[in-house]
N, C-alpha and C positions, 0 to 999 in steps of 0.2 A: 341803852348802852349795850355793847357787846360783852357777853359773859364768856371771855376766852379762858380756856384752861391754862394753867401755868406752863405746861409743856409747849403750848402754842406760842405763848408770850416769849419764852426763852428761845424757841426756834426763830421767831421773827427778829428778836433782839440780836441774836448772834449773827443772823444773816445780814442785818443792817450794819452791824459792827464790822463784819468782813468786808462789805462794800466800802465802808468809810476807811478802813485800813488800806484797801487797794487804792482808793482815791488819794490818800495821803502819800503812800509809799511809791506807787508806780511812777509818778512824775519825777520823784527824787532818784529812782533807779535809772530812768532814762537820761536825766541830766548828769548822772555820774560818769557818762562817757566810757563805760566799760567796753570790752570786746562784745561784738554782737551776740555771740553764743551765750556769754555769761548774762548779758542783759535780758535776753529772751528767757533763760532758765529762771531767773529771779522773778520775772513778771508772771510766768506760769505758776511758780510756787505760790505767789501771793494770790493769784486768781483761784486756784484749785484747793489750796490749803492755807487760807489767809492767816490764821492765827499761828500755826506752826511755821509757815513761811516768814511771817513778820518776826517771830522770835529768832529764827535762824539768821535772818538778815541783820537783826540787831546785834547778834553775837559775832558773826563772821563775815557779814556782807559789806560792812562799812570798812573800806580798805584805804581810806584817806584820813589824815588828821592834820589840822592846822595848828602850828605851834607859834604862840605869841612870844617870840624871842627877840633878842637884839642881835640877830645873826649878822646883819650887815656891819654893825659896829664892831662885833667880835672879829669878823672875817676881814674887814677893810681897815677901819681906823687903827685899832691896836695892832693888828697883824701886819698890815702893809707899812705902817709907820716904822716898824722895827726892821723892815727890809732895807732901809736906806743905808745901813752900814755895809751891805754887800755890794761890792763894785759890779756894776752892770748886771745886777740881779733883775730878773723879770718881775715887774709889778703890775702887769696888765694881762688880760686873758682874751684870746689865746696868746701864748708867748711868741715873740718874734723869732723867725727861723735862725737868725744869726746868734741868738742867745742859747739855742739848744745845742747839746753835745752832738758829735758826729754819729748820727744814728742811721740805722737801716731805714729804708722807705717805710716798712711796716711799723717799726718802733716809733718813727717820727709821726706818722698819722695817728697812731693810738695816743701818743702823748698830747698832740694838739686837740684831739677829740675830748680827752679826759679834762684838759684845761677848760674847754668850753662848757661842758656839762656841769663841772664842779665849781665853776667860777673862781678858780684859784690856780696858780701856776705851779709847775714842777720846780723844786728847789735844788740848787747845786750845793756842793760842799758838805755832804753828809757822810757819816759812817754808819754802815749797816752790818749787823751780825745776825746770823741765822741760827736758830736752835731747833733740833729735831728730837730733843729729849727733854721732857718736862722737868726732870730733876735739875738739869743744867739751867734751864730757863728760870725756874723758881729761885735757884741760888743767885742768879744774876739780878733778878727782880728784888729779892730780899736785900742783897748787898746795896743796890741803889737806894732802897728805902732807908737803910741804916745810915747812909751818908747824906740824907736829905737835910737841907738847911732852912728852907722856907715852906715848901708845901709838897704833899703827896696826894695825887689823885688816882684812885683805883676804881675801875669800872669793870664789872663782869656780868655776863648773862647768867651763868650758873655760879653760885657761891655756896659751897657745902660748909656745914658746921662741923666737919670732921677734923682730923689732926692738921691737914693742910690749911683749912679755913681758920683754925685757931692760931696757927703760926703767923699767918698774915694779920689777923686781928690783933694779936698780942704785940706784933711789931708796930702796928699803927698806934696802939695804946702807948707804947714806949716813946715813939716820936712825938705824939701829941703832948705828953707830959713834959717833953723838952721844949715845947713852944712851937713846934712845927704844925702848920695847918694840914690836917688830914681829913680827906673826904672819901667816903665809900659810897658808890652808887651801884645798885643791883637792879635787875629786871624784876617786875612784880611777880612773874611766874618762876623764872630761873632761880630767884633768891628767896623762894618761899620757906626754906628751912630756917632762915634768920628770924629769931624771935626776940622778945624783950630781954630774956635772960642772957642771950648771946650778946645783945647790943649794950646792955647797961654799963659794963666796964669800959666799953669804947666811948660811949657818950659821957660818962663820968670823967674820963681823961681829957675831954675837950674836943674830941673828934666829931665830925658831922657825918650823918647818914641820910640817904634818901632812896626811895623806891621809884623806879620808872614805871608809870601806869600800873598802880596797884590794882589787883583783880577785884578786891572786895571794897573798893572805894568808888562809889558812883559819882560821876561828874559828866558835864556836857561832852567832854573829850574821851569818855570811857570807851575803849576799844579792846576787849579781851583777846581778840585774835591778832593784834599787832604787838610785837615784842621787840625789845631792844637786845640785839644779839651781839653787840660789840664787846670786845675784850681789850681794855686799854689801861696802861699804867703810865703816869707822867710824874717825874720828880724834878722839882725846881724849875720846870719849864725848859729844861735843857737836855733831858734824857727821857726817852719814851719807849714803851713796849706795846706791840700790837700783833695779833695773829689769831690762832685758833684755840689757844689754851684758856679754859676757865679755871676757877679755883676749886680744887677738890682732889682727893686721893686717887680717884680712878684715872686721872690724867697722868699720874705718876706710875701707873701700872700696878697699883696696890689692891685692886679688886680683881679676884681671879676670874670673874665672869667676863671682864673686858680686857684682861692683860694678854700680851703687852699692848700698850696704847701708843699709837704713832701719830704725832702732831707736828705742827710747824709754827714757830713764833719768832718774832723779830725784835731786836733791840736797836733803837735809833738814837743817834746823837747828831746835833747840828740844827740848822735853821728849820728843817721840816717839822721838828717837834712842835713848833708853834701852830702848824696846821692841825696836828693831833690834839693840841690843847684847845683849839677852836671847836673841834668835835665834842670833846668832853664838856667844855663850857656851855655849849648849847644844850646838851642833854641835862646837865646839872641845873641850869636855869629853868628848864621846863619842869624838872622834878621837884626842885626846892625853892625856886623863885630868887635865888641869889645870883647876882651878876658878877662874873669874874673878869670882865673885860677891862683890865688895867695893866700897867707896865710891870707890876710885880709878878703877875701870872703869865705875862707875855714878854719876858726879858729879851734884851738884845743878845743874839746868839752868834758866835763867830763860826765860820766854816771850820770843820775838823776832819773832813774826809773828801773823797773824790766822787761820791755817788750822787746822781740826780734822782731825787725821790719826791713822790707826790702822794698825799693822803686824799683819797676819794671816799666820801661818805654817801650813803644812800638810805632812803626810807620812804614810808608812805606819806611823808610831808614833802617829798621831792617829785615834782612832775616830770623831771627829765629821766627818772630811773637811772641814775648816773652809773652805778656799777654794772647794771645790765647793759647799758649802752657801751661801756668800756669793754666788757667781755665779748659782746656781739661784734664790735669793731675789730677786736684782737683776732677773733676767729676768721672773720672775712678778709682781713688784711694779710694774714700769714701767707708766706710763699714757700717755706721749707718744712717747718714742723710745728705742731701744736701738742704740748704735753700738759694734760690737765689731771690734777689730783683732787678729788672731792669725795667726802663721805656720803653726801646726799645728792643724788643725781636724778632730778625730775625736770628735764628741760621742756620749755614750751615749743610749739611748732616752728616759730622762726629760728630758734636756737638749734633745733634738730636739723633744719634745712641748712643752716650755716655750716654745721659740722659735716654734714653729708656733702655739701657743695665743695668744701675744702678738700675732702678726701677724693672727690671726683676729679678735681683739677690737679691731683698728684701730691698734695701736701700730706706729710706723714702725721696723721692724727691719732693720738693715743690717749686713752682714758684709763686712769688708775682708780678703781672703785673698791669699796670694801667687800670682802668675801663674807664677813660677819658684821652685822650692824646692830647698834643699840636701839634703832628705830626700824623694826621689821616691816611695818606697813610702807614706810618710805622706800625701803629697799625693794619691796615687791613692785611698787609703782615704777621705780627706775628700771628694773629688769624687763619690764614690758616694752621698753624702747630698744633693747639690745639688738633684736633681729634686724630692724630696718637700718640701724647704724652699721652693723657688721656687713650687711649686703652692699652698703655704699663704699666699703673699704676702710671704715674706722676700726682701729684695733682696740679691743677692750680687755683689760686685765683686772682680776679680782685679787685683792691683797689678803694674804694669810701669814701668820695667824693673828689673833687679837683684833683690835679695833683700829681702823684707819680713820683719822679725824682731821688730817691736814687739808688745807684749802689753798691750792697753788695753781699757777698757770705760767708756762714759759712759751714764748713765741719766737721762732727763728733763732734761738740762742742769743737774742739781743734785747728782749724785754720780758719782764716777769712781774708777777704780783703774788702777794701773800696777804691773807686777811681773814675776816670772819665770814665772808659770803660764800655760801655753797652754790653749786650749779643747779639751783632749783627755783621754782616760782616763788616760794616763800621768801627766800633771800632777796630775790630780785624786786618783789613788789610789796611784801607784807612786813618784813623785818627792817629795823634800823641796823645798818651794817657799816663797817669801816674796812677798807683795804688799802694796803701800801703798794704803790706802783714804783718799780725801779727801772729806769731806762739806761741801757748800756750793756755791753757784752760781759764785763767782768762778773757781775752778780748773776746774770742769766746763765753763764756757764756753770757757776756753782750750783744753781738750782737744777740744771740739767743733770749734773753728776748725781745729785741727791735722787732725782727721778729714776735714773738708771739703776742706782743701788736698790731703790724700793722695788723695782721690777724683779729683782732676784728673789723677792719674797712674795711673788704674785704668780697667778696662773692665767695664761692667756685663753680667752674663750673663742670658740669657733661656732660657725653655723651648725656644724654637725653636733656639737655638744648641746646646743640649745634645742635641737630637734628631738632629743631624747627625754625632754622634760615630760613629766606625768601630766595628764589632763587636769588634775586638781590644782597643780602648781600653776599651769597656764591660766586657769580660771581665776585663781587668787590674784595673780598679777594683773589680769584684765580688770577685775573689780577694784583693785587698789588704784589703777590708772585713772578711774573715774574721779577719784578724790584728789588728783594731782594739784589742782589750783589752790587747795588749802593745806596741803601737807608741808 
């Protein structure tokens, strides 16, 4: 027998283990159908650093998740059945041209594309109210909860246990004691502050709580890098809120470090609320196992306004990358102007090319981005793209003072969107997001006015101003850019 020293045995064992890891993981990476560069990067990481590469792949490399939900029944049976009360309402996808409002060519094409990738139609007969102040939005949300008769569904990526979080919790407690169904859903990372002490009075009152993908709960579907970034409130299935606002005092501008805080949130009334309910119901089913697809949670809703509205959700369980497809189409279809407000700007190569191509063909492309960010690394990565965009004719503004957190887009003064999705790779491919699409000039003009008002508090960048950057700053931006796919 060979009398091998322990060091040799360990070396041979780790080498064999590394080969086995590569044998198991590399086929999976190849079958994942990622972009060629990402696939090659992961293969090289596994080959040269098998154990570290495998750990990183397990933590951040798995960018898809399968959800065993009753999505088709939620989205089709309960949802489409309730559309029968709407005369000549679209119930198929994509919607027929004669059912769409009188839209510009660009708005029409974006609407049809959104219907196809989301497998749901735009809805007529809705009322939409926009909030650019968190205090006003919170007041409206709290008032809706106070008037709830059957259920309150609150979902937030970040939920602080500060004064704002306590106000919403105590209001849910009050309604739960009155017999109203109250459900609170938070992300496993963004809702990390919520503990047993905070939850006990809520659960004792009869409300329900769930975490989406808890970080410290291992399961076959565990994906610590995939987060639920949606911010949704639904009351009685007839009134909904969605946009960029989480729950916390900083969104009210009450933390000096981030004040003032600039965000955008929407209140929705009308048939489209059922689409928002479908998004919440799917997430709730995944997190808690409870199926909400019934007529009580998807009530018949009468038209109450003039807006055509569409809820589009996206996430790592969606092969169509719905929101990315909508954003990309919106940029490429624009003929007159593109106004984008986003706090986190890390576009991939196709999106950068779309923005540059739009500017080259004479479209007025303007980006309103934060001058100060709560995520410095993301801001550095985004600034590394400014030079090529400015050279193409894209106009870039940085907002001052405070934090810019609004996520909006307006196309040709005829189509607009507000939601949770940023203009970055994480929102497009790694996060669960929800955006509200509004087709028509009335609301788009309102969003344009808000955009122009925001520009008054912004500084336009030029190629000359970028050329004066210090070498260290340029190096930091270049290094941050390398991390763009996971930021």
